A tleap script that builds the chain and sets N, CA, C and O, in Angstrom:
source leaprc.protein.ff14SB
mol = sequence {
  NMET ILE ASN ASP LEU SER SER ALA GLU ASN
  GLY VAL VAL ILE PHE ALA SER SER THR GLY
  GLU GLN VAL SER CYS GLU ASN PRO ALA TRP
  ALA ASN GLY ALA PHE THR GLU ALA LEU VAL
  ASP GLY PHE ARG GLY GLU ALA ALA LEU THR
  ASN ARG ASP TYR ILE THR VAL GLY MET LEU
  ASN VAL PHE VAL SER GLU ARG VAL GLN ASP
  LEU THR GLY GLY GLU GLN THR PRO THR SER
  ALA ILE PRO HIE LEU ILE SER ASP PHE HIE
  LEU ALA LEU ARG CARG
}
set mol.1.N position { 151.099 93.969 98.786 }
set mol.1.CA position { 150.159 93.477 97.518 }
set mol.1.C position { 148.807 93.276 97.418 }
set mol.1.O position { 148.118 93.814 96.551 }
set mol.2.N position { 148.205 92.201 98.629 }
set mol.2.CA position { 146.956 91.844 98.930 }
set mol.2.C position { 146.196 92.858 98.909 }
set mol.2.O position { 145.148 92.877 98.263 }
set mol.3.N position { 146.642 93.870 99.639 }
set mol.3.CA position { 145.707 95.610 99.675 }
set mol.3.C position { 145.325 95.731 98.265 }
set mol.3.O position { 144.240 95.750 97.684 }
set mol.4.N position { 146.622 95.809 97.871 }
set mol.4.CA position { 146.220 96.762 96.370 }
set mol.4.C position { 145.283 95.737 95.707 }
set mol.4.O position { 144.193 96.228 95.415 }
set mol.5.N position { 145.444 94.319 95.367 }
set mol.5.CA position { 144.704 93.643 94.543 }
set mol.5.C position { 143.152 93.735 95.104 }
set mol.5.O position { 142.340 94.125 94.266 }
set mol.6.N position { 142.741 93.485 96.160 }
set mol.6.CA position { 141.611 93.175 97.083 }
set mol.6.C position { 141.050 94.497 96.875 }
set mol.6.O position { 139.844 94.254 96.922 }
set mol.7.N position { 141.171 95.777 96.669 }
set mol.7.CA position { 140.627 97.346 96.803 }
set mol.7.C position { 139.356 97.107 96.080 }
set mol.7.O position { 139.121 96.126 95.374 }
set mol.8.N position { 138.687 97.938 96.283 }
set mol.8.CA position { 136.792 97.596 95.541 }
set mol.8.C position { 137.213 97.856 94.252 }
set mol.8.O position { 136.777 97.108 93.377 }
set mol.9.N position { 138.030 98.828 93.909 }
set mol.9.CA position { 137.734 98.924 92.195 }
set mol.9.C position { 138.515 97.879 91.518 }
set mol.9.O position { 138.348 97.788 90.302 }
set mol.10.N position { 139.359 97.054 92.102 }
set mol.10.CA position { 139.709 95.765 91.282 }
set mol.10.C position { 138.675 94.579 91.104 }
set mol.10.O position { 138.469 93.960 90.060 }
set mol.11.N position { 137.876 94.327 92.714 }
set mol.11.CA position { 136.665 93.407 92.545 }
set mol.11.C position { 137.831 92.192 92.785 }
set mol.11.O position { 137.575 91.197 92.106 }
set mol.12.N position { 138.966 92.078 93.551 }
set mol.12.CA position { 139.609 90.726 93.329 }
set mol.12.C position { 139.175 90.337 94.885 }
set mol.12.O position { 138.976 91.110 95.823 }
set mol.13.N position { 139.076 88.596 94.849 }
set mol.13.CA position { 138.662 88.027 96.052 }
set mol.13.C position { 140.207 87.033 96.232 }
set mol.13.O position { 140.764 86.237 95.477 }
set mol.14.N position { 140.500 87.508 97.509 }
set mol.14.CA position { 141.810 86.519 97.864 }
set mol.14.C position { 141.414 85.657 98.768 }
set mol.14.O position { 140.660 86.001 99.678 }
set mol.15.N position { 141.927 84.274 98.622 }
set mol.15.CA position { 142.004 83.416 99.907 }
set mol.15.C position { 143.395 82.991 99.680 }
set mol.15.O position { 143.828 82.846 98.537 }
set mol.16.N position { 144.212 82.756 100.886 }
set mol.16.CA position { 145.103 82.372 101.777 }
set mol.16.C position { 144.788 81.291 102.504 }
set mol.16.O position { 143.670 81.067 102.969 }
set mol.17.N position { 146.171 80.304 102.667 }
set mol.17.CA position { 146.050 78.986 103.050 }
set mol.17.C position { 146.085 79.605 104.654 }
set mol.17.O position { 145.497 78.828 105.406 }
set mol.18.N position { 146.647 80.851 105.384 }
set mol.18.CA position { 146.882 80.702 106.753 }
set mol.18.C position { 147.592 82.242 106.908 }
set mol.18.O position { 148.105 82.967 106.057 }
set mol.19.N position { 147.423 82.392 108.157 }
set mol.19.CA position { 147.657 84.056 108.487 }
set mol.19.C position { 149.254 83.647 108.208 }
set mol.19.O position { 149.783 82.546 108.051 }
set mol.20.N position { 149.861 85.172 108.214 }
set mol.20.CA position { 151.689 85.280 108.178 }
set mol.20.C position { 152.192 84.667 109.140 }
set mol.20.O position { 153.409 84.574 108.976 }
set mol.21.N position { 151.743 84.065 110.344 }
set mol.21.CA position { 152.070 83.818 111.120 }
set mol.21.C position { 152.160 82.022 111.445 }
set mol.21.O position { 152.763 81.414 112.330 }
set mol.22.N position { 151.407 81.600 110.474 }
set mol.22.CA position { 151.293 80.340 110.684 }
set mol.22.C position { 151.798 79.448 109.535 }
set mol.22.O position { 152.019 79.836 108.387 }
set mol.23.N position { 151.974 77.971 110.094 }
set mol.23.CA position { 152.490 76.839 108.699 }
set mol.23.C position { 151.469 76.788 108.180 }
set mol.23.O position { 150.492 77.260 108.761 }
set mol.24.N position { 151.345 76.230 106.971 }
set mol.24.CA position { 150.363 75.801 106.162 }
set mol.24.C position { 150.671 74.247 106.482 }
set mol.24.O position { 151.830 73.843 106.382 }
set mol.25.N position { 149.849 73.565 106.786 }
set mol.25.CA position { 149.698 72.058 107.355 }
set mol.25.C position { 149.642 71.363 105.767 }
set mol.25.O position { 149.188 71.918 104.766 }
set mol.26.N position { 150.165 70.161 105.838 }
set mol.26.CA position { 150.111 69.066 104.899 }
set mol.26.C position { 149.742 67.691 105.308 }
set mol.26.O position { 150.076 67.445 106.467 }
set mol.27.N position { 149.292 66.961 104.835 }
set mol.27.CA position { 148.859 65.352 105.370 }
set mol.27.C position { 149.259 64.504 104.178 }
set mol.27.O position { 148.675 64.849 103.150 }
set mol.28.N position { 150.142 63.435 104.032 }
set mol.28.CA position { 150.125 62.319 103.268 }
set mol.28.C position { 148.689 61.503 102.973 }
set mol.28.O position { 148.664 60.494 102.269 }
set mol.29.N position { 147.719 61.971 103.488 }
set mol.29.CA position { 146.651 61.185 103.790 }
set mol.29.C position { 145.732 62.304 102.799 }
set mol.29.O position { 145.096 61.859 101.843 }
set mol.30.N position { 145.730 63.041 102.959 }
set mol.30.CA position { 145.360 64.125 101.870 }
set mol.30.C position { 145.809 64.177 100.382 }
set mol.30.O position { 145.056 64.546 99.481 }
set mol.31.N position { 146.783 63.875 100.241 }
set mol.31.CA position { 147.602 63.878 99.081 }
set mol.31.C position { 147.969 65.464 98.875 }
set mol.31.O position { 148.416 65.706 97.754 }
set mol.32.N position { 147.870 66.465 99.662 }
set mol.32.CA position { 147.829 67.723 99.550 }
set mol.32.C position { 147.680 68.270 101.025 }
set mol.32.O position { 147.407 67.626 102.038 }
set mol.33.N position { 148.022 70.120 100.840 }
set mol.33.CA position { 147.478 70.532 102.172 }
set mol.33.C position { 146.094 70.556 102.730 }
set mol.33.O position { 145.246 69.871 102.158 }
set mol.34.N position { 145.732 71.325 103.874 }
set mol.34.CA position { 144.416 71.304 104.476 }
set mol.34.C position { 143.810 72.325 103.624 }
set mol.34.O position { 142.637 72.082 103.338 }
set mol.35.N position { 144.314 73.442 103.126 }
set mol.35.CA position { 143.557 74.241 102.661 }
set mol.35.C position { 143.645 73.609 101.265 }
set mol.35.O position { 142.534 73.407 100.776 }
set mol.36.N position { 144.663 73.253 100.517 }
set mol.36.CA position { 143.580 73.023 99.382 }
set mol.36.C position { 142.860 71.727 99.198 }
set mol.36.O position { 142.335 71.418 98.128 }
set mol.37.N position { 142.846 70.921 100.346 }
set mol.37.CA position { 142.065 69.629 100.711 }
set mol.37.C position { 140.466 70.361 100.933 }
set mol.37.O position { 139.424 69.891 100.476 }
set mol.38.N position { 140.588 71.627 101.755 }
set mol.38.CA position { 139.112 72.227 101.734 }
set mol.38.C position { 138.734 72.968 100.799 }
set mol.38.O position { 137.614 73.457 100.943 }
set mol.39.N position { 139.438 73.285 99.642 }
set mol.39.CA position { 139.055 73.986 98.519 }
set mol.39.C position { 138.518 73.105 97.553 }
set mol.39.O position { 137.700 73.562 96.754 }
set mol.40.N position { 138.872 71.819 97.491 }
set mol.40.CA position { 138.540 70.573 96.784 }
set mol.40.C position { 137.171 70.070 97.317 }
set mol.40.O position { 136.199 69.912 96.579 }
set mol.41.N position { 137.165 69.803 98.805 }
set mol.41.CA position { 135.947 69.540 99.255 }
set mol.41.C position { 134.612 70.527 98.755 }
set mol.41.O position { 133.524 70.371 98.200 }
set mol.42.N position { 135.435 71.631 99.325 }
set mol.42.CA position { 134.003 72.956 98.996 }
set mol.42.C position { 133.340 72.644 97.215 }
set mol.42.O position { 132.186 72.510 96.810 }
set mol.43.N position { 134.542 72.621 96.566 }
set mol.43.CA position { 134.078 72.584 95.033 }
set mol.43.C position { 133.571 71.558 94.887 }
set mol.43.O position { 132.824 71.596 93.909 }
set mol.44.N position { 133.590 70.374 95.493 }
set mol.44.CA position { 132.781 69.280 95.204 }
set mol.44.C position { 131.347 69.207 95.879 }
set mol.44.O position { 130.704 68.158 95.929 }
set mol.45.N position { 130.898 70.431 96.399 }
set mol.45.CA position { 129.803 70.640 96.670 }
set mol.45.C position { 129.473 71.033 98.363 }
set mol.45.O position { 128.504 71.661 98.790 }
set mol.46.N position { 130.496 70.503 99.062 }
set mol.46.CA position { 130.331 70.667 100.321 }
set mol.46.C position { 129.921 72.085 100.662 }
set mol.46.O position { 129.179 72.305 101.619 }
set mol.47.N position { 130.446 73.147 99.812 }
set mol.47.CA position { 130.477 74.450 100.422 }
set mol.47.C position { 128.940 74.811 100.242 }
set mol.47.O position { 128.560 75.811 100.851 }
set mol.48.N position { 127.762 73.930 99.274 }
set mol.48.CA position { 126.885 74.991 98.993 }
set mol.48.C position { 125.896 74.489 101.035 }
set mol.48.O position { 125.247 73.550 101.495 }
set mol.49.N position { 126.288 75.503 101.403 }
set mol.49.CA position { 125.624 75.489 102.878 }
set mol.49.C position { 123.899 75.724 102.940 }
set mol.49.O position { 123.049 75.741 103.831 }
set mol.50.N position { 123.914 75.837 101.941 }
set mol.50.CA position { 122.295 76.144 101.963 }
set mol.50.C position { 121.418 75.375 101.337 }
set mol.50.O position { 120.221 75.543 101.102 }
set mol.51.N position { 122.091 74.583 101.113 }
set mol.51.CA position { 121.228 73.034 99.988 }
set mol.51.C position { 120.900 73.871 98.892 }
set mol.51.O position { 119.958 73.476 98.204 }
set mol.52.N position { 121.575 75.177 98.487 }
set mol.52.CA position { 121.484 75.442 96.898 }
set mol.52.C position { 121.972 74.559 96.004 }
set mol.52.O position { 122.457 73.516 96.444 }
set mol.53.N position { 121.952 74.720 95.048 }
set mol.53.CA position { 122.596 74.509 93.620 }
set mol.53.C position { 123.874 75.189 93.091 }
set mol.53.O position { 124.452 74.975 92.025 }
set mol.54.N position { 124.137 75.919 93.920 }
set mol.54.CA position { 125.064 76.335 93.494 }
set mol.54.C position { 126.327 77.077 95.024 }
set mol.54.O position { 126.093 77.111 96.232 }
set mol.55.N position { 127.549 77.541 94.281 }
set mol.55.CA position { 128.197 77.720 95.745 }
set mol.55.C position { 128.923 79.447 95.302 }
set mol.55.O position { 129.487 79.774 94.257 }
set mol.56.N position { 128.673 80.165 96.359 }
set mol.56.CA position { 129.283 81.416 96.336 }
set mol.56.C position { 130.571 81.906 97.120 }
set mol.56.O position { 131.064 81.163 97.969 }
set mol.57.N position { 131.036 82.953 96.891 }
set mol.57.CA position { 131.915 83.360 97.420 }
set mol.57.C position { 132.488 83.353 98.824 }
set mol.57.O position { 133.622 83.152 99.259 }
set mol.58.N position { 130.930 83.738 99.576 }
set mol.58.CA position { 130.759 84.187 101.028 }
set mol.58.C position { 130.751 82.028 101.431 }
set mol.58.O position { 131.382 81.504 102.349 }
set mol.59.N position { 129.885 81.310 100.447 }
set mol.59.CA position { 129.870 80.025 101.187 }
set mol.59.C position { 131.143 79.510 101.335 }
set mol.59.O position { 131.571 78.811 102.254 }
set mol.60.N position { 131.721 79.923 100.336 }
set mol.60.CA position { 133.199 78.736 100.162 }
set mol.60.C position { 134.261 79.859 101.485 }
set mol.60.O position { 135.048 79.232 102.194 }
set mol.61.N position { 134.193 80.997 101.626 }
set mol.61.CA position { 134.796 81.548 102.535 }
set mol.61.C position { 134.694 81.004 103.791 }
set mol.61.O position { 135.732 80.929 104.449 }
set mol.62.N position { 133.530 80.557 104.328 }
set mol.62.CA position { 133.049 80.008 105.381 }
set mol.62.C position { 133.415 78.403 105.460 }
set mol.62.O position { 134.027 77.777 106.326 }
set mol.63.N position { 132.855 78.009 104.320 }
set mol.63.CA position { 133.301 76.308 104.443 }
set mol.63.C position { 134.901 75.865 104.623 }
set mol.63.O position { 135.338 74.971 105.347 }
set mol.64.N position { 135.551 76.656 103.849 }
set mol.64.CA position { 137.121 76.602 103.592 }
set mol.64.C position { 137.499 76.959 105.365 }
set mol.64.O position { 137.892 76.029 106.070 }
set mol.65.N position { 137.389 77.886 105.752 }
set mol.65.CA position { 137.651 78.175 107.006 }
set mol.65.C position { 137.349 77.683 108.274 }
set mol.65.O position { 137.986 77.996 109.280 }
set mol.66.N position { 136.178 76.745 108.255 }
set mol.66.CA position { 135.728 75.940 109.275 }
set mol.66.C position { 136.779 74.443 108.759 }
set mol.66.O position { 137.635 73.948 109.493 }
set mol.67.N position { 136.532 74.082 107.749 }
set mol.67.CA position { 136.872 72.905 107.281 }
set mol.67.C position { 138.683 72.922 107.671 }
set mol.67.O position { 139.103 71.912 108.236 }
set mol.68.N position { 139.539 73.880 107.409 }
set mol.68.CA position { 140.808 73.777 107.741 }
set mol.68.C position { 141.058 73.747 109.205 }
set mol.68.O position { 141.857 72.906 109.616 }
set mol.69.N position { 140.538 74.472 109.966 }
set mol.69.CA position { 140.156 74.490 111.305 }
set mol.69.C position { 140.168 73.157 111.777 }
set mol.69.O position { 140.987 72.767 112.609 }
set mol.70.N position { 139.191 72.361 111.219 }
set mol.70.CA position { 138.797 70.948 111.272 }
set mol.70.C position { 139.958 70.129 110.756 }
set mol.70.O position { 140.625 69.599 111.645 }
set mol.71.N position { 140.203 69.990 109.966 }
set mol.71.CA position { 141.433 69.269 109.499 }
set mol.71.C position { 142.820 69.193 110.231 }
set mol.71.O position { 143.543 68.202 110.324 }
set mol.72.N position { 143.027 70.406 110.713 }
set mol.72.CA position { 144.468 71.053 111.382 }
set mol.72.C position { 144.338 70.626 112.891 }
set mol.72.O position { 145.331 70.220 113.495 }
set mol.73.N position { 143.220 70.712 113.440 }
set mol.73.CA position { 142.886 70.867 114.753 }
set mol.73.C position { 143.104 72.042 115.671 }
set mol.73.O position { 143.311 72.014 116.885 }
set mol.74.N position { 143.006 73.224 114.754 }
set mol.74.CA position { 142.806 74.904 114.983 }
set mol.74.C position { 144.071 75.207 114.444 }
set mol.74.O position { 144.193 76.409 114.205 }
set mol.75.N position { 145.231 74.388 114.125 }
set mol.75.CA position { 146.714 75.035 114.166 }
set mol.75.C position { 147.116 75.838 112.711 }
set mol.75.O position { 148.187 76.287 112.302 }
set mol.76.N position { 145.654 75.799 112.089 }
set mol.76.CA position { 145.933 76.262 110.772 }
set mol.76.C position { 144.709 77.631 110.362 }
set mol.76.O position { 143.573 77.249 110.078 }
set mol.77.N position { 144.954 78.961 110.351 }
set mol.77.CA position { 143.455 79.398 109.985 }
set mol.77.C position { 143.800 80.317 109.074 }
set mol.77.O position { 144.536 81.301 109.149 }
set mol.78.N position { 142.798 79.590 107.697 }
set mol.78.CA position { 142.892 80.779 106.523 }
set mol.78.C position { 142.422 81.748 106.250 }
set mol.78.O position { 141.201 81.741 106.405 }
set mol.79.N position { 142.828 82.635 105.894 }
set mol.79.CA position { 142.313 84.229 105.700 }
set mol.79.C position { 141.647 84.550 104.230 }
set mol.79.O position { 141.695 83.615 103.430 }
set mol.80.N position { 141.098 85.639 103.836 }
set mol.80.CA position { 140.566 85.919 103.107 }
set mol.80.C position { 140.514 87.634 103.161 }
set mol.80.O position { 140.505 88.263 104.219 }
set mol.81.N position { 140.482 88.264 101.780 }
set mol.81.CA position { 140.250 89.374 101.465 }
set mol.81.C position { 139.164 89.772 100.467 }
set mol.81.O position { 139.398 89.853 99.261 }
set mol.82.N position { 138.082 89.994 100.957 }
set mol.82.CA position { 136.938 90.078 99.949 }
set mol.82.C position { 136.707 91.770 100.098 }
set mol.82.O position { 136.611 92.357 101.176 }
set mol.83.N position { 136.651 92.327 98.910 }
set mol.83.CA position { 136.207 93.518 98.860 }
set mol.83.C position { 135.111 94.084 99.712 }
set mol.83.O position { 134.408 93.155 100.109 }
set mol.84.N position { 134.695 95.235 100.142 }
set mol.84.CA position { 133.385 95.675 100.675 }
set mol.84.C position { 132.126 96.146 99.817 }
set mol.84.O position { 130.951 96.296 100.151 }
set mol.85.N position { 132.569 96.270 98.984 }
set mol.85.CA position { 131.764 97.050 97.654 }
set mol.85.C position { 131.434 95.793 96.859 }
set mol.85.O position { 130.849 96.188 95.850 }
set mol.86.N position { 131.530 94.492 96.837 }
set mol.86.CA position { 130.905 93.588 95.736 }
set mol.86.C position { 130.320 92.975 96.804 }
set mol.86.O position { 130.673 92.841 97.975 }
set mol.87.N position { 129.133 92.546 96.042 }
set mol.87.CA position { 128.292 91.541 96.120 }
set mol.87.C position { 128.569 90.044 96.171 }
set mol.87.O position { 129.262 89.675 95.223 }
set mol.88.N position { 128.247 89.165 96.946 }
set mol.88.CA position { 128.870 87.847 96.949 }
set mol.88.C position { 127.611 87.395 95.732 }
set mol.88.O position { 126.392 87.514 95.604 }
set mol.89.N position { 129.161 86.621 94.725 }
set mol.89.CA position { 128.619 86.058 93.442 }
set mol.89.C position { 128.894 84.365 93.709 }
set mol.89.O position { 129.523 83.644 94.483 }
set mol.90.N position { 127.924 84.245 92.451 }
set mol.90.CA position { 128.401 82.472 92.396 }
set mol.90.C position { 129.681 82.193 92.005 }
set mol.90.O position { 130.176 83.083 91.314 }
set mol.91.N position { 130.314 81.331 92.202 }
set mol.91.CA position { 131.752 80.340 91.906 }
set mol.91.C position { 131.494 79.475 91.022 }
set mol.91.O position { 132.110 79.475 89.956 }
set mol.92.N position { 130.568 78.611 91.295 }
set mol.92.CA position { 130.233 77.221 90.925 }
set mol.92.C position { 129.048 76.421 91.083 }
set mol.92.O position { 128.297 76.511 92.054 }
set mol.93.N position { 128.880 75.567 90.025 }
set mol.93.CA position { 127.512 75.204 90.523 }
set mol.93.C position { 127.164 73.713 90.917 }
set mol.93.O position { 127.494 72.685 90.325 }
set mol.94.N position { 126.621 73.817 91.749 }
set mol.94.CA position { 126.775 72.088 92.221 }
set mol.94.C position { 126.399 70.858 91.764 }
set mol.94.O position { 125.262 71.121 91.371 }
set mol.95.N position { 126.563 69.703 91.545 }
set mol.95.CA position { 126.067 68.425 90.920 }
set mol.95.C position { 125.190 67.916 91.853 }
set mol.95.O position { 124.604 66.856 91.636 }
savepdb mol mol.pdb
quit
């Protein structure tokens, strides 16, 4: 299903919390899972890696991947499917 959704003609970007062999980690201190915590942090502006006023798909992908691994001590590895033929695009504006 992921391959069908992420095909170039659909232009769908998919972010997943972990690989199929891993369990998604949760922690009461975060009040959610590591992946959700990383997404929230990213959209709060931490994913604007180049000090830009916006967040792109690529920036969010890099940030979430690194943040989840940091939060879980490397036990969880998020993954994504980004069609090769779509360009990086803005997802959010940073405040």
